[in-house]
C-alpha positions as semicolon CSV with decimal commas, in nm:
position;residue;x (nm);y (nm);z (nm)
1;X;-3,730;1,517;-1,311
2;X;-3,412;1,593;-1,490
3;X;-3,347;1,894;-1,745
4;X;-3,481;1,815;-2,105
5;X;-3,245;1,948;-2,336
6;X;-3,325;1,761;-2,620
7;X;-3,650;1,478;-2,759
8;X;-3,376;1,222;-2,683
9;X;-3,377;1,337;-2,324
10;X;-3,751;1,245;-2,279
11;X;-3,740;0,896;-2,099
12;X;-4,089;0,859;-2,241
13;X;-3,903;0,913;-2,606
14;X;-3,652;0,588;-2,502
15;X;-3,939;0,365;-2,402
16;X;-4,120;0,375;-2,725
17;X;-3,838;0,333;-2,868
18;X;-3,691;0,042;-2,738
19;X;-4,095;-0,056;-2,778
20;X;-4,039;0,000;-3,181
21;X;-3,736;-0,169;-3,240
22;X;-3,851;-0,466;-3,062
23;X;-4,183;-0,467;-3,225
24;X;-3,981;-0,476;-3,592
25;X;-3,795;-0,778;-3,483
26;X;-4,015;-0,963;-3,358
27;X;-4,285;-0,892;-3,664
28;X;-3,955;-1,032;-3,930
29;X;-3,946;-1,366;-3,762
30;X;-4,091;-1,683;-3,858
31;X;-4,496;-1,646;-4,029
32;X;-4,497;-1,306;-3,932
33;X;-4,303;-1,156;-4,162
34;X;-4,460;-1,336;-4,392
35;X;-4,841;-1,163;-4,299
36;X;-4,811;-0,759;-4,386
37;X;-5,183;-0,712;-4,318
38;X;-5,089;-0,768;-3,914
39;X;-4,666;-0,700;-3,903
40;X;-4,772;-0,341;-4,099
41;X;-5,033;-0,173;-3,870
42;X;-4,855;-0,365;-3,562
43;X;-4,528;-0,144;-3,674
44;X;-4,687;0,177;-3,804
45;X;-4,854;0,166;-3,444
46;X;-4,537;0,050;-3,200
47;X;-4,461;0,403;-3,057
48;X;-4,858;0,385;-2,897
49;X;-5,026;0,226;-2,681
50;X;-5,266;0,138;-2,961
51;X;-5,086;-0,166;-3,049
52;X;-5,192;-0,358;-2,756
53;X;-5,483;-0,523;-3,003
54;X;-5,301;-0,647;-3,252
55;X;-5,016;-0,816;-3,039
56;X;-5,383;-1,020;-2,906
57;X;-5,420;-1,115;-3,266
58;X;-5,045;-1,191;-3,321
59;X;-5,012;-1,417;-2,976
60;X;-5,389;-1,532;-3,078
61;X;-5,281;-1,680;-3,469
62;X;-4,926;-1,831;-3,367
63;X;-4,691;-1,520;-3,451
64;X;-4,587;-1,434;-3,141
65;X;-4,482;-1,694;-2,867
66;X;-4,711;-1,646;-2,479
67;X;-4,303;-1,510;-2,371
68;X;-4,204;-1,263;-2,687
69;X;-4,614;-1,123;-2,565
70;X;-4,501;-1,043;-2,230
71;X;-4,185;-0,880;-2,331
72;X;-4,344;-0,658;-2,618
73;X;-4,694;-0,603;-2,367
74;X;-4,481;-0,467;-2,072
75;X;-4,292;-0,244;-2,254
76;X;-4,590;-0,109;-2,431
77;X;-4,760;-0,047;-2,043
78;X;-4,417;0,121;-1,943
79;X;-4,400;0,317;-2,214
80;X;-4,760;0,463;-2,183
81;X;-4,742;0,528;-1,824
82;X;-4,401;0,758;-1,872
83;X;-4,637;0,924;-2,111
84;X;-4,914;0,938;-1,926
85;X;-4,662;1,110;-1,668
86;X;-4,507;1,367;-1,887
87;X;-4,808;1,504;-1,987
88;X;-4,890;1,506;-1,619
89;X;-4,599;1,707;-1,545
90;X;-4,687;1,936;-1,866
91;X;-5,002;1,971;-1,703
92;X;-4,977;2,092;-1,402
93;X;-4,582;2,277;-1,482
94;X;-4,798;2,486;-1,710
95;X;-5,085;2,567;-1,545
96;X;-4,866;2,662;-1,269
97;X;-4,650;2,919;-1,496
98;X;-4,356;2,786;-1,421
99;X;-4,088;2,676;-1,643
100;X;-3,999;2,301;-1,778
101;X;-3,683;2,159;-1,658
């Protein structure tokens, strides 16, 4: 793992930023843009994998095309995996009394 000197160096943070950017893009289109009851919660939790249930609602109501859903779903999955891996790394390093590099 590369040395982390700033939070921007954390790969999971960069992926979460990409997920947020994509979430805002797709919720800014068509009917989705006018449904603040669904749009706003998705935007608020877009940096979290908790957003998945709302994405299914968005696809089921026709706000997201299947292709858009798949792209955002994959981003959320990848982000969750990176965050989980980073947590595991930090936990293991802390347990060994090591320094974070």
